[in-house]
C-alpha positions in Angstrom: 12.3 21.6 5.4 8.8 22.6 6.4 5.2 21.1 6.4 3.2 22.3 3.5 -0.6 22.3 4.1 -2.6 24.4 1.6 -5.7 26.5 2.7 -8.3 24.1 1.3 -7.0 21.0 3.0 -8.6 19.9 6.4 -5.9 18.8 8.6 -6.9 18.0 12.4 -4.9 19.9 15.0 -4.5 16.5 16.5 -2.6 15.0 13.6 1.1 14.7 13.5 2.4 15.7 10.0 6.3 15.3 9.7 8.8 17.5 8.6 8.8 18.0 4.5 5.3 16.8 4.1 2.9 18.2 1.6 -1.1 18.0 2.1 -2.9 19.3 -1.1 -6.0 20.9 -2.0 -9.3 19.3 -0.4 -7.6 16.6 1.1 -8.5 15.5 4.8 -6.4 14.2 7.6 -8.2 13.0 10.7 -7.3 13.2 14.3 -4.3 11.3 15.7 -3.3 10.4 12.1 0.8 10.2 12.1 2.4 11.2 8.8 6.1 10.9 8.5 8.6 13.0 6.8 8.4 13.9 3.2 5.4 12.3 2.4 2.8 13.4 -0.4 -1.0 13.6 0.3 -2.8 14.4 -2.9 -5.8 16.3 -3.8 -9.1 14.9 -2.4 -7.3 12.2 -0.3 -8.8 10.9 2.9 -6.4 9.9 5.9 -8.4 8.1 8.7 -8.4 8.9 12.2 -5.1 7.1 13.9 -3.7 6.1 10.4 0.1 5.8 10.5 2.2 6.6 7.5 6.1 6.1 7.4 8.5 8.7 5.5 8.6 9.2 1.8 5.0 7.9 1.2 2.7 9.1 -1.5 -1.0 9.0 -1.3 -2.4 10.2 -4.9 -5.5 12.1 -5.4 -8.7 10.9 -4.1 -7.3 7.9 -2.5 -9.0 6.7 0.6 -7.0 5.4 3.6 -9.3 4.1 6.3 -8.3 3.7 9.9 -6.3 1.7 11.3 -4.3 1.3 8.1 -0.5 1.2 8.5 1.7 2.2 5.9 5.5 1.5 6.1 8.4 3.9 4.6 8.2 4.4 0.8 4.5 3.2 0.2 3.0 4.3 -3.1 -1.1 4.5 -2.8 -2.2 5.2 -6.4 -5.3 7.9 -7.6 -8.7 6.6 -6.2 -7.5 3.6 -4.4 -9.5 2.3 -1.3 -8.2 0.8 1.8 -11.3 -0.7 3.5 -11.7 -1.1 7.3 -15.1 -3.0 7.9 -14.9 -6.9 6.6 -18.9 -7.2 7.1 -20.0 -3.5 6.3 -23.7 -2.4 7.2 -25.5 1.0 7.8 -27.6 -0.5 10.4 -27.9 -3.2 13.3 -30.1 -6.1 12.7 -32.7 -4.3 14.7 -32.7 -1.4 12.1 -30.9 1.1 14.3 -28.1 3.1 12.7 -24.8 2.0 13.5 -22.5 4.0 15.6 -18.7 3.5 16.3 -19.5 1.4 19.3 -21.3 -1.4 17.0 -18.2 -2.3 15.0 -14.5 -2.9 15.2 -12.5 -1.4 12.5 -9.7 -3.9 10.9 -7.1 -2.5 8.9 -4.9 -2.9 5.9 -1.2 -3.1 6.2 1.2 -2.1 3.5 5.0 -3.0 4.2 8.2 -0.9 2.9 8.2 0.3 -0.7 4.9 -1.3 -1.8 2.7 0.2 -4.3 -1.0 -0.1 -4.9 -2.0 1.1 -8.3 -5.0 3.5 -9.5 -8.4 2.5 -8.2 -7.4 -0.9 -6.5 -9.4 -1.9 -3.6 -7.6 -3.6 -0.5 -10.2 -5.4 1.4 -9.2 -5.4 5.1 -7.7 -7.0 6.9 -4.9 -7.7 4.5 -1.1 -7.2 4.4 0.9 -6.1 1.3 4.3 -7.2 1.6 7.4 -5.2 1.0 8.1 -4.0 -2.7 4.9 -5.8 -3.9 2.8 -4.1 -6.5 -0.8 -4.4 -6.8 -2.0 -3.7 -10.4 -4.5 -1.0 -11.2 -8.2 -1.7 -10.7 -7.5 -4.9 -8.6 -9.3 -6.2 -5.6 -7.2 -7.7 -3.0 -8.9 -10.1 -0.6 -5.7 -12.0 0.7 -2.5 -11.4 2.0 0.1 -10.5 -0.9 3.8 -11.8 -0.3 6.8 -9.6 -0.6 7.9 -8.6 -4.2 4.5 -10.2 -5.7 2.9 -8.8 -8.7 -1.0 -9.3 -8.3 -3.7 -8.3 -10.6 -7.6 -9.2 -11.3 -10.7 -9.5 -9.2 -9.8 -11.1 -7.0 -6.3 -10.4 -7.3 -3.7 -13.3 -7.8 -0.2 -13.4 -8.4 1.0 -13.1 -11.8 4.7 -12.5 -11.5 7.3 -11.0 -9.3 8.9 -7.4 -9.1 12.0 -6.0 -7.8 12.6 -2.7 -5.8 12.4 -0.8 -9.2 8.9 -2.0 -9.7 9.4 -3.6 -13.0 8.5 -7.4 -13.6 11.8 -9.7 -12.8 13.1 -11.6 -15.6 13.8 -15.6 -15.5 17.0 -16.2 -15.5 18.2 -18.0 -18.6 20.6 -21.3 -18.6 23.4 -19.2 -20.0 23.1 -16.6 -17.2 26.1 -16.7 -14.6 23.2 -16.8 -11.8 21.9 -20.0 -13.4 21.4 -22.9 -11.0 20.0 -26.4 -12.3 16.8 -27.2 -10.4 16.3 -23.8 -8.7 14.0 -20.9 -10.3 15.9 -17.8 -10.1 14.8 -14.2 -11.3 16.8 -10.9 -12.2 15.7 -7.8 -12.0 16.3 -5.5 -15.5 17.0 -2.3 -13.8 19.3 -3.1 -10.9 20.4 -6.7 -12.0 19.5 -8.2 -8.5 18.9 -11.6 -8.7 16.1 -13.5 -6.6 15.5 -17.0 -5.8 11.9 -18.4 -5.6 10.9 -20.3 -2.5 7.6 -21.8 -2.1 5.3 -18.7 -2.4 8.1 -16.1 -1.8 11.3 -14.9 -3.3 14.7 -13.6 -1.6 17.8 -11.7 -3.0 20.7 -14.0 -3.5 24.3 -12.9 -4.0 26.1 -14.1 -6.9 
């Protein structure tokens, strides 16, 4: 494998680009960003200074990943998603002077393994998107998202659970071998994996 960077992309010489990664037209990758192996950065996407991405990540067209975001392996960032980095944004200081880098401390969005953020969603830092969670298109995330949660809306709220395949989990019926009275269980319609709900999260269980 080899790195593929098209001529119109702007990739800093100080960025680290993993083997097999592609950076497409008009994308920008800033200084000290670290991209893992086999990643895809789509047309017009922005990867901020010092952003860290794991292996097999996809950042779709015109997404904005501002520093100091951290993306684990297998993260999907949909078209025109924004990961912010300033909890109290201002262009100027209270005295009217233009803010410089020294006048604010960036805060980041952390996205754990396999999670997906749908098109035009906004994640307002600092938040963490749990492993294998899905943020629906157009959502505005202002609080941490549990692993495997499906969240939607403004502000985003949990509306279900998803498995590693990304499809919503289905409640286990009372005639299912995985059914346990008094316990809420879910099954992935793709992989048949069974999950058990515990307060504000779920876990895989063996049947």
